[in-house]
C-alpha positions as MATLAB code, in Angstrom:
seq = 'MTSASLAAVDPWTERRERAAALLARYPFAGDVLRLYAAVVPVQERAFRSARDDAPPSDATQLASYIAERVLPPVVDVSVAHGPHRLSEAVRERVAAGQLADLVARWLGGEDQPAIERYLARVSAAPVLEALGAAAGRVCRGPREERGAHCPVCGGLPQVAYVEPSGDDLVTAPRRLLCARCGSAWIFPRLACAGCGETAVSRLVIFAETERFPHIRVDGCGTCDRYLLTVDLRKDPDAVPIVDELAALPLDLYAQERGMVKVTANMMGMG';
ca = [
       1.612   58.227  -16.782;
       0.079   61.665  -16.181;
       1.794   64.651  -14.563;
      -0.213   64.027  -11.405;
       0.901   60.399  -11.352;
       4.522   61.372  -11.888;
       4.349   63.779   -8.964;
       2.830   61.090   -6.712;
       5.695   58.634   -7.264;
       9.007   59.068   -5.499;
      11.351   59.856   -8.412;
      14.333   58.043   -6.905;
      12.434   54.793   -6.403;
      11.045   55.165   -9.902;
      14.507   55.687  -11.426;
      16.005   52.768   -9.500;
      13.229   50.385  -10.510;
      13.287   51.497  -14.125;
      17.052   51.002  -14.361;
      16.635   47.440  -13.083;
      13.810   46.734  -15.538;
      15.749   48.101  -18.499;
      18.876   46.177  -17.509;
      16.917   42.953  -17.918;
      15.443   44.143  -21.218;
      18.538   45.682  -22.798;
      21.666   43.765  -21.705;
      23.760   45.661  -24.290;
      23.337   48.760  -22.096;
      24.521   46.879  -19.024;
      27.613   48.951  -18.234;
      25.709   52.221  -18.415;
      22.665   51.023  -16.479;
      24.680   49.311  -13.740;
      26.696   52.460  -13.156;
      23.554   54.581  -13.158;
      21.901   52.209  -10.673;
      24.905   52.640   -8.376;
      24.816   56.427   -8.738;
      21.104   56.857   -7.965;
      21.348   56.137   -4.184;
      24.185   58.666   -3.920;
      22.118   61.252   -5.749;
      19.072   60.511   -3.633;
      21.012   61.129   -0.424;
      22.440   64.341   -1.870;
      18.964   65.491   -2.905;
      17.475   64.897    0.526;
      20.448   66.506    2.284;
      20.228   69.567    0.044;
      16.541   69.948    0.852;
      17.344   69.853    4.575;
      20.584   71.856    4.489;
      19.463   74.821    2.372;
      22.864   74.946    0.596;
      24.446   78.330   -0.210;
      22.869   80.377   -2.988;
      26.210   81.859   -4.052;
      27.539   79.957   -7.081;
      31.117   79.683   -5.790;
      30.035   78.500   -2.360;
      27.548   76.054   -3.854;
      30.288   74.576   -6.046;
      32.386   74.025   -2.912;
      29.408   72.460   -1.113;
      28.874   70.014   -3.983;
      32.584   69.221   -4.304;
      32.885   68.513   -0.580;
      29.568   66.809    0.147;
      28.481   65.027   -3.028;
      31.438   64.492   -5.311;
      33.429   62.096   -3.027;
      30.719   59.381   -2.934;
      30.157   59.863   -6.675;
      33.863   59.170   -7.167;
      33.651   56.061   -4.960;
      30.761   54.459   -6.866;
      32.230   55.456  -10.231;
      35.508   53.744   -9.425;
      33.753   50.693   -7.968;
      31.045   50.225  -10.582;
      32.172   52.060  -13.703;
      33.936   50.555  -16.723;
      37.717   50.340  -16.347;
      38.442   53.351  -18.564;
      36.019   55.531  -16.614;
      37.401   54.364  -13.266;
      40.946   55.232  -14.309;
      39.906   58.594  -15.727;
      38.050   59.438  -12.503;
      41.085   58.562  -10.371;
      43.376   60.695  -12.524;
      41.067   63.708  -12.535;
      40.473   63.588   -8.783;
      44.231   63.379   -8.189;
      44.648   66.582  -10.193;
      42.570   68.494   -7.631;
      40.614   71.759   -8.022;
      37.337   69.879   -7.808;
      35.264   72.880   -6.753;
      36.416   74.663   -9.923;
      35.346   71.630  -11.932;
      31.824   71.915  -10.503;
      31.781   75.697  -10.898;
      32.503   75.395  -14.617;
      29.529   73.079  -15.044;
      27.283   75.507  -13.162;
      28.645   78.262  -15.373;
      27.801   76.461  -18.589;
      31.409   76.190  -19.753;
      32.741   73.528  -22.099;
      34.572   70.743  -20.253;
      36.395   67.507  -21.023;
      34.074   64.506  -20.833;
      35.361   63.219  -17.479;
      34.987   66.623  -15.815;
      31.498   67.014  -17.222;
      30.549   63.573  -15.909;
      31.797   64.213  -12.369;
      30.339   67.694  -12.143;
      27.006   66.781  -13.652;
      26.357   63.642  -11.619;
      27.328   65.486   -8.421;
      25.472   68.738   -9.080;
      22.253   67.325  -10.556;
      20.542   66.227   -7.315;
      21.437   69.469   -5.546;
      20.071   71.597   -8.388;
      16.976   69.404   -8.522;
      16.454   70.007   -4.806;
      16.872   73.764   -5.263;
      14.113   73.850   -7.879;
      13.470   77.339   -9.205;
      16.330   78.688   -7.062;
      18.786   76.789   -9.292;
      18.534   79.670  -11.736;
      20.375   81.924   -9.289;
      23.506   79.774   -9.279;
      23.688   78.705  -12.925;
      24.698   80.737  -15.942;
      23.521   80.303  -19.495;
      21.069   81.773  -22.005;
      17.416   81.878  -21.025;
      15.945   82.483  -24.441;
      12.172   82.538  -24.460;
      11.946   80.787  -27.827;
      15.141   78.768  -27.723;
      15.663   75.260  -26.435;
      17.220   76.407  -23.185;
      15.871   75.646  -19.737;
      13.791   78.588  -18.480;
      15.066   77.910  -14.957;
      18.842   77.535  -15.331;
      19.572   78.130  -19.017;
      20.834   74.576  -19.524;
      20.449   72.482  -22.661;
      17.772   69.804  -23.017;
      18.787   66.190  -22.482;
      15.722   64.380  -23.723;
      12.193   65.153  -24.894;
       9.091   63.339  -23.775;
       5.396   63.222  -24.530;
       2.855   62.138  -21.941;
      -0.879   61.469  -22.230;
      -2.955   64.634  -22.416;
      -5.897   63.120  -20.565;
      -8.204   64.202  -23.374;
      -8.424   62.297  -26.649;
      -9.267   65.520  -28.466;
      -6.216   67.391  -27.188;
      -2.747   66.867  -28.668;
      -0.257   65.932  -25.968;
       2.472   68.561  -25.526;
       6.146   67.853  -26.003;
       8.359   68.632  -23.044;
      12.118   68.997  -22.849;
      14.041   67.858  -19.765;
      17.010   69.961  -18.678;
      20.396   68.233  -18.583;
      21.559   70.458  -15.740;
      18.776   71.084  -13.208;
      16.161   68.509  -14.238;
      13.392   71.035  -14.919;
      10.935   70.365  -17.730;
       9.253   72.819  -20.067;
       6.923   72.698  -23.050;
       8.539   73.098  -26.470;
       6.881   73.018  -29.908;
       6.497   69.501  -31.279;
       7.629   70.501  -34.768;
      10.749   72.455  -33.902;
      14.390   71.424  -33.602;
      15.617   71.492  -30.011;
      19.081   72.349  -31.302;
      18.465   75.360  -33.530;
      14.737   76.021  -33.548;
      14.217   74.976  -37.188;
      10.493   74.585  -37.946;
      10.516   73.638  -41.639;
       9.051   70.129  -41.720;
      11.214   69.259  -44.721;
      14.333   69.803  -42.576;
      13.163   67.731  -39.600;
      13.883   64.002  -39.695;
      12.695   61.119  -37.539;
      14.405   57.774  -36.973;
      12.840   54.895  -35.069;
      13.496   51.255  -34.291;
      10.018   50.159  -33.285;
      10.861   46.538  -32.481;
      13.359   47.257  -29.709;
      12.314   50.797  -28.803;
       8.616   51.200  -29.634;
       8.372   54.233  -27.328;
      11.558   56.115  -28.275;
      12.532   57.898  -31.460;
      15.282   60.153  -32.761;
      14.206   63.692  -33.628;
      16.898   65.061  -35.927;
      17.469   68.240  -37.891;
      18.937   68.604  -41.360;
      19.777   72.250  -40.716;
      22.042   71.968  -37.665;
      22.693   68.183  -37.837;
      21.775   67.761  -34.207;
      19.295   65.391  -32.605;
      17.448   64.563  -29.425;
      15.718   61.386  -28.279;
      11.999   61.609  -27.562;
      10.332   59.200  -25.124;
       6.606   58.635  -25.681;
       4.930   57.859  -22.364;
       1.682   57.151  -24.185;
       3.301   54.044  -25.678;
       5.064   52.963  -22.477;
       3.531   54.495  -19.314;
       6.292   52.925  -17.190;
       9.056   54.760  -19.031;
      11.227   57.230  -17.120;
      12.718   59.587  -19.731;
      16.036   60.223  -17.989;
      16.607   56.454  -17.581;
      15.179   55.210  -20.873;
      17.346   57.714  -22.732;
      20.444   56.082  -21.242;
      19.420   52.645  -22.500;
      18.735   53.692  -26.093;
      22.355   53.335  -27.211;
      21.549   51.862  -30.648;
      19.461   54.926  -31.508;
      22.335   57.218  -30.552;
      24.730   55.208  -32.694;
      22.297   55.190  -35.618;
      21.954   58.973  -35.550;
      25.689   59.523  -35.162;
      26.491   57.199  -38.072;
      24.413   59.591  -40.157;
      26.531   62.554  -39.120;
      24.332   63.913  -36.364;
      25.466   65.167  -32.959;
      23.335   65.017  -29.836;
      22.179   68.371  -28.478;
      24.042   67.424  -25.308;
      25.710   64.200  -24.180;
      23.786   62.356  -21.486;
      24.833   61.830  -17.893;
      26.974   58.847  -18.830;
      28.623   60.641  -21.731;
      26.674   59.202  -24.657;
      26.213   61.730  -27.399;
];
């Protein structure tokens, strides 16, 4: 699917439909995909509200906006549709309070326990996506020109993807998708997204072509980190943010070999 095609399709419908398709294809990822499918309508409403509301551009006020407007329905669907351990962890964390601070730490790029990162990320993502380029004014983090950090908000990449170039003579670029604001940017194909290593001898690739013909693990022997890459040329219907969630066996394979994901995904895998 080309960039123009991606822009023409409503992303929320696309994500919903892809989650349903992958649930039928990969039943082992059922818990993750069912929860994601329940979260998407909440995120869609938050996205559309943020576009209409013009939420505050001050980071502290935006964190409060997200905690008050988006986080409560995220909590509801997480408790109703999440695995038992997640549901209990969500209840306990919400009971502890200080939810705006939880969101503010995510916007600030701070390390957080897994449950806090989940709640903050799922709640903040649609609002930051709606803000677009303005998300950079409310997020903190390095914006290194050559590093694998989002040029908009400074966040880490969640997944890489390659889409058709439209010209058989032109090599399709590799893009990284931000885990925080959802922006995408071009990054060298032969470079580690974790540390920037470019020595081919240090870059490793794992694939399981029978189950995941369009997804591979791009790992690095220098920093022992990895990222999944989704090839839209091999599966034009793929949606990187959704397909990455379903590729649990690839994550496990990489981690069994001592690698750590550049950043855990929305559902905590990594």
